C-alpha positions in Angstrom: 129.6 95.0 64.3 133.0 95.8 65.9 134.6 97.3 62.8 136.8 94.3 62.1 138.3 94.0 65.5 138.6 90.6 67.1 135.8 89.8 69.5 136.0 88.3 72.9 135.0 84.9 71.6 137.6 85.1 68.8 140.3 85.8 71.3 139.1 82.9 73.4 139.3 80.6 70.4 142.9 81.6 69.8 144.0 81.6 73.5 146.4 78.8 74.5 145.0 78.9 78.0 141.5 78.0 76.9 142.1 76.6 73.4 139.4 73.9 74.1 136.7 76.6 74.4 134.8 75.1 71.5 134.6 71.8 73.3 133.5 73.5 76.4 130.6 75.2 74.6 129.6 71.8 73.1 129.6 70.3 76.6 127.5 73.1 77.9 125.0 72.5 75.1 124.8 68.8 75.8 124.3 69.5 79.5 121.4 71.9 78.9 119.8 69.3 76.7 120.2 66.7 79.4 118.6 69.0 81.9 115.8 70.2 79.6 113.0 68.3 81.4 114.0 69.8 84.7 114.1 73.2 83.1 110.6 72.8 81.6 109.2 71.5 84.9 110.7 74.5 86.8 109.2 76.9 84.3 105.8 75.2 84.6 105.9 75.5 88.4 106.7 79.1 88.1 103.9 79.8 85.7 101.5 77.9 88.0 102.0 80.5 90.7 99.8 83.6 89.9 102.4 86.3 90.6 100.0 89.2 90.0 101.2 92.7 91.0 101.4 92.9 94.8 101.2 89.1 95.1 104.6 88.1 93.8 106.0 86.5 97.0 105.1 82.8 96.5 106.8 82.9 93.1 109.8 84.7 94.5 110.1 82.0 97.2 110.4 79.4 94.5 113.1 81.4 92.7 115.0 81.9 96.0 114.9 78.2 96.8 116.4 77.4 93.4 119.2 80.0 93.8 120.0 78.5 97.2 120.1 75.0 95.7 122.7 76.4 93.3 124.7 77.7 96.3 124.4 81.3 95.4 124.3 84.0 98.0 120.6 85.2 98.1 119.5 88.7 99.2 115.9 89.5 99.8 115.4 93.2 99.0 112.2 95.0 99.8 111.0 97.9 97.6 110.4 100.7 100.1 108.3 103.4 98.4 109.2 106.0 101.1 112.9 105.5 100.2 112.3 105.8 96.5 109.6 108.4 96.1 112.0 111.3 95.5 113.9 109.4 92.7 113.2 110.9 89.2 112.4 107.4 87.9 109.9 106.5 90.7 106.4 105.8 89.7 103.6 105.0 92.3 101.8 102.0 91.0 99.2 102.3 93.7 100.1 99.0 95.5 101.3 98.7 99.1 105.1 98.1 99.2 104.9 95.9 102.3 106.4 92.4 101.6 107.1 93.2 98.0 110.5 91.5 97.8 113.1 91.4 95.0 115.3 88.3 94.9 119.0 88.8 94.1 121.4 85.8 93.7 125.1 86.5 93.6 127.5 83.9 92.1 130.6 85.3 93.5 133.7 85.3 91.3 137.1 84.2 92.3 138.4 87.7 91.8 138.0 88.1 95.5 141.0 85.9 96.0 143.3 88.0 93.9 143.6 90.2 90.8 141.1 89.3 88.1 142.0 88.9 84.4 141.5 92.1 82.5 139.0 90.5 80.1 136.7 89.2 82.9 133.7 91.5 83.8 130.7 91.3 86.0 127.2 90.8 84.7 123.6 91.2 85.7 120.8 88.9 84.4 117.6 90.6 85.2 113.9 89.7 84.8 110.6 90.5 86.4 108.4 88.0 88.2 105.1 90.1 88.1 102.6 89.3 85.5 99.5 91.1 84.2 96.0 89.8 85.0 94.8 87.1 82.6 91.4 88.6 81.9 88.3 86.3 81.5 89.4 82.8 82.2 86.7 81.5 79.9 88.6 82.8 76.9 91.6 80.6 77.6 91.7 77.1 76.3 93.2 75.9 79.6 93.5 77.7 82.9 95.8 80.8 82.6 97.9 79.1 85.3 98.0 75.7 83.8 101.6 75.6 82.6 100.4 73.1 80.0 102.8 71.8 77.4 101.5 71.1 74.0 103.3 70.7 70.6 106.5 72.2 71.9 104.9 75.2 73.6 104.4 76.0 77.3 101.2 77.9 78.0 100.1 80.2 80.8 100.1 83.8 82.0 103.7 84.9 82.3 105.2 82.0 80.4 106.4 84.3 77.7 106.5 87.6 79.7 108.8 86.6 81.3 109.2 83.6 83.5 110.8 81.5 80.8 113.6 84.1 80.6 114.1 83.8 84.4 114.2 80.1 84.2 116.7 80.2 81.3 119.1 82.3 83.3 118.8 80.0 86.4 119.5 76.9 84.3 122.3 78.5 82.4 124.0 78.9 85.9 123.1 75.3 86.7 124.6 74.0 83.4 127.9 75.9 84.0 128.1 74.4 87.5 127.3 71.0 86.1 130.3 71.1 83.7 132.5 72.3 86.5 132.9 76.0 85.7 132.3 79.2 87.7 132.8 82.9 87.0 136.0 84.9 87.6 133.9 88.1 88.1 130.6 88.3 89.9 127.3 87.3 88.2 124.1 88.7 89.6 120.7 87.1 89.0 117.8 89.5 89.7 114.1 88.5 89.9 112.3 91.8 90.5 108.7 92.9 91.2 106.8 95.8 89.7 108.1 96.0 86.1 104.6 95.9 84.6 103.7 99.1 86.5 106.9 101.2 86.2 110.0 99.2 87.3 110.0 99.8 91.0 111.9 96.5 91.6 114.8 97.2 89.3 114.9 100.8 90.6 115.3 99.4 94.1 118.3 97.2 93.1 120.1 100.2 91.5 119.4 102.6 94.4 120.7 99.9 96.8 123.9 99.6 94.9 123.6 96.4 92.9 125.8 97.1 89.9 127.8 95.3 87.2 129.8 96.0 84.0 126.8 95.1 81.9 123.2 93.8 82.1 121.0 91.5 80.1 117.3 92.0 80.6 115.5 88.8 79.8 112.4 90.2 78.1 110.8 88.2 75.2 112.7 89.3 72.1 112.4 86.2 69.9 116.1 85.8 70.8 116.9 89.0 68.9 119.4 91.3 70.5 117.6 94.6 71.3 119.7 97.5 72.6 117.0 100.2 71.9 113.5 100.6 73.3 110.7 103.1 72.8 109.2 104.7 75.9 105.7 104.3 77.2 103.7 106.7 79.3 100.4 105.9 81.0 97.8 108.6 81.0 94.2 109.4 82.1 91.9 111.8 80.3 88.6 113.0 81.8 86.0 114.5 79.5 83.1 116.4 81.0 79.6 116.4 79.5 76.2 117.6 80.7 73.6 115.1 81.8 70.0 115.2 80.7 67.2 112.8 80.2 67.7 110.8 76.9 64.4 112.0 75.6 65.8 115.5 75.7 69.2 114.6 74.4 69.8 118.0 72.7 69.6 119.8 76.1 72.6 117.8 77.3 76.1 117.3 76.1 77.2 113.7 75.6 80.7 113.0 77.0 80.9 109.9 75.0 80.3 111.8 71.7 82.9 114.3 72.8 85.4 111.4 73.4 84.7 110.2 69.8 85.6 113.6 68.5 88.9 113.6 70.5 89.6 110.0 69.5 89.9 110.9 65.9 92.4 113.6 66.8 94.4 111.1 68.8 94.6 108.6 65.9 95.8 111.4 63.6 98.4 112.4 66.2 99.8 108.9 66.2 100.1 108.8 62.4 101.7 112.2 62.2 104.3 111.4 64.8 105.3 108.3 62.9 105.6 110.2 59.7 107.9 112.7 61.4 110.2 110.3 63.3 112.0 107.1 62.4 114.6 104.7 63.6 116.7 102.2 61.5 116.4 99.4 64.0 112.6 99.1 63.6 111.2 97.1 60.7 107.8 98.8 60.7 108.2 102.6 60.6 104.5 103.0 61.5 104.8 101.1 64.7 107.6 102.5 66.9 105.7 104.4 69.5 102.0 103.5 69.4 99.3 105.4 71.1 96.7 103.1 72.6 93.4 103.7 74.5 93.2 100.8 76.9 90.1 101.5 79.0 86.9 103.6 78.7 84.5 104.3 81.5 81.5 106.5 80.9 77.8 107.0 81.6 75.7 105.9 84.5 72.3 104.9 82.9 71.2 103.8 79.5 68.5 106.6 79.4 70.7 109.4 80.5 73.0 111.6 78.5 76.5 110.8 80.0 78.1 113.6 81.9 81.6 112.1 82.1 84.0 109.8 80.3 87.3 108.6 81.7 89.8 107.0 79.4 93.2 105.5 80.2 95.9 104.7 77.7 99.5 104.3 76.8 101.4 107.0 74.9 104.5 105.8 73.0 107.8 107.8 73.2 110.3 107.5 70.3 113.8 106.3 71.3 115.3 109.7 70.5 112.5 111.7 72.1 112.4 113.3 75.5 109.6 112.6 78.0 108.8 116.3 78.1 108.4 116.6 74.3 106.2 113.5 74.2 103.9 114.8 77.0 103.7 118.2 75.3 102.6 116.6 72.0 99.6 114.9 73.6 98.7 117.9 75.7 98.8 120.3 72.7 96.6 118.0 70.6 94.0 117.9 73.3 94.0 121.7 73.7 93.9 122.3 70.0 91.1 119.8 69.4 89.1 121.2 72.2 89.3 124.7 70.7 87.4 123.4 67.7 84.3 122.3 69.7 82.1 124.9 71.4 81.4 122.7 74.5 85.0 121.4 74.9 86.4 124.9 74.5 84.7 125.9 77.7 85.0 122.5 79.3 88.5 121.3 78.2 89.4 117.7 78.9 91.9 117.1 81.8 95.1 115.1 81.3 96.9 113.2 84.1 100.0 111.1 83.8 99.7 108.0 85.9 101.4 104.8 87.1 104.0 103.4 84.7 106.2 105.9 83.0 108.8 104.1 80.9 111.5 106.3 79.4 113.0 105.4 76.0 116.5 104.0 76.1 119.3 103.6 73.6 122.4 101.6 74.4 125.7 102.3 72.7 125.6 99.9 69.7 129.4 99.5 70.1 129.0 98.3 73.7 131.1 95.1 74.3 128.2 93.2 75.8 126.3 93.4 72.5 129.3 92.0 70.7 129.9 89.2 73.2 126.2 88.2 73.3 126.1 88.3 69.5 129.2 86.2 69.1 128.0 83.6 71.7 124.6 83.4 69.9 126.4 82.7 66.6 128.6 80.1 68.2 125.6 78.3 69.7 122.9 78.8 67.0 125.1 78.8 63.9 123.9 82.2 62.6 123.9 85.8 63.6 121.2 87.2 65.9 119.1 90.0 64.5 119.8 93.5 66.0 116.5 95.5 66.5 114.6 98.0 68.5 111.5 97.2 70.5 108.3 99.2 70.8 107.6 98.4 74.4 108.9 99.9 77.7 111.0 97.8 80.0 113.6 98.0 82.8 116.3 98.5 80.2 115.7 102.2 80.6 116.6 102.1 84.3 119.9 100.4 83.7 120.9 102.7 80.8 119.5 106.0 81.9 120.0 105.8 85.7 122.4 103.0 86.5 124.7 104.0 83.6 125.1 100.3 83.0 125.4 99.0 79.3 122.4 96.8 78.9 120.5 94.9 76.2 117.2 93.0 76.0 117.5 89.3 75.1 115.2 86.4 75.9 112.9 83.6 74.7 109.3 84.2 73.5 107.6 86.7 71.2 106.2 90.0 72.6 103.1 89.2 70.5 102.2 86.6 73.0 102.7 88.8 76.1 99.5 89.9 77.8 97.5 87.8 75.4 95.0 85.0 75.8 96.6 81.6 75.6 100.1 83.1 76.1 102.9 80.7 75.4 106.6 80.3 74.9 108.4 78.0 72.5 110.4 75.4 74.5 112.9 75.3 71.7 113.6 79.0 72.3 113.9 78.4 76.0 116.6 75.8 75.4 118.5 77.9 72.9 118.3 80.9 75.2 119.7 78.9 78.1 122.7 77.7 76.0 123.4 81.3 74.8 123.2 82.7 78.3 125.6 80.1 79.7 128.1 80.7 76.9 127.8 84.5 77.4 128.4 84.2 81.2 131.5 82.1 80.5 132.9 84.5 77.9 131.9 87.7 79.7 132.6 86.8 83.4 135.5 84.5 82.7 135.4 80.8 83.4 137.4 78.8 85.9 137.3 75.1 86.7 135.9 73.5 89.8 139.2 73.0 91.5 139.5 76.8 91.6 135.8 77.7 92.1 134.1 75.8 94.9 130.5 76.7 93.9 131.1 75.0 90.5 131.7 71.6 92.1 
C-alpha cells in the first residue's frame, strides 16, 4: 500500500526504544479479553437507552460518565443551529437544537510538557449516538432496546449502528490505561448527535475547532478499512392529480397512477447511472449510489381518485460526482418524463431537497492513517484488512471535505444490520475492533509509560 516504504509499525518493531512493541500488543490483547464482559455490559447499557433523534441526552450522559471514569477531560458541546445555519454543510433536520449535546473526551498527550516526537500525531475517534426508529416492535424477536446477547451476538436498535463502535473506542482507551500507557499526542473521543439526519453534531465539533492529524469514524464496516463513501441526498417529490368520484374515474387524474409512471423512469435512471459510472473499491458495480423511495403518501378516501402523492427518498451520489451534477440528473429525469404525459406536462411534479444531504468523500489512499490502521489490524488479526468503498453517507464527508482532516471508516458490525429488524453486532467483532483501535492509538499517537503519563496509572 505504501509503495514498499517501511510503515510506522515496521519502524516501531525495529526501534531500540520500543523493541518490545510486540509484547505490548500482546498485553493489550490479553487486557481487552480480560475486560470483555465489562465491555459487553457497557454496550448493552448503551443500547438499552433509546437515543432517538432529539432524545440523545440520557445516552450521552452514560458516555460522559465513562469518559470521566477514565480521567479524560470532558466537554459538553451544544449544537446551536443559529450558529451553523450559514455553513455550506448545514442541514436542518427539523428538530429543536435545545439540549442536543455532543460529548468530547480529550486524552491529553504529554507533548504539552515539551517537544513531541516527530512520529507522534493526534487522532479523533468519532461516532454517533443517535439511532433511527425501530419501526413496529412486534416485528422484533425481543424488544428493540433489549440489548440481549444470544449466540455471540448483541441485539437491539443501535447495537451495530453504531454504539458498539463507540464502546470499542472507550474500552480501547481503558485497555491502554490498564497496561500503563498513555498518548504522546492528544486523542479525542467524540460521541455526536444528528448523524442520521445530516451530521449536525460532527459539523459542530469542526466549527468549534476540534481538530487532529487524522480521524477514524467508527461506522459498521465489517472491520474493513473504508476511505471512500458515496453521497446520499434526501428528496421529496409532490405529484398532483385531479380528484373525482371513483365511479367517474376517467374524469379525474390519479396521482398514484402518475407516480407509477414516474417510478419506472426513476428505476431506469438508477440503472443508467450505474452503467455510466464505476469505482474500483466497490465489489458490486450496480450498487454504488442507489436511488430509493422510502415513503409514499397519497389519497384521502378509498372511493376518491387521489389528487396528490408525496414521496420521499434517498438519491445516491457517486464518489467522484458533485452534488450539483447528481441533483441535476434527478431533476432532468422528472422534467423529461413529465413531458411524455399530457397531464404531467401541464402539472409537472415538484422536487425539494430535504433534511440529510451527505456529500461523497474520498480520502487520499496514501494517507498515513490508512497505512497505520492497516498495519495494526494485521498485527492483531493476522491478516490484512480489506480496503473498500461504502455506499452509504456518513460523517466521513465532513472530516474530509470541510475539516480537511484525513479520515477513514472502520468499525464492528455489518451495514446490512443497520436500520433493520433484530439489528445485532457480533461480539467477536467488537473485541477485535477494540484491540485494533488500542494498537492504532499506541502507534499513531505514540505511547508512554505510566511514570510519564499520569492518566495511564
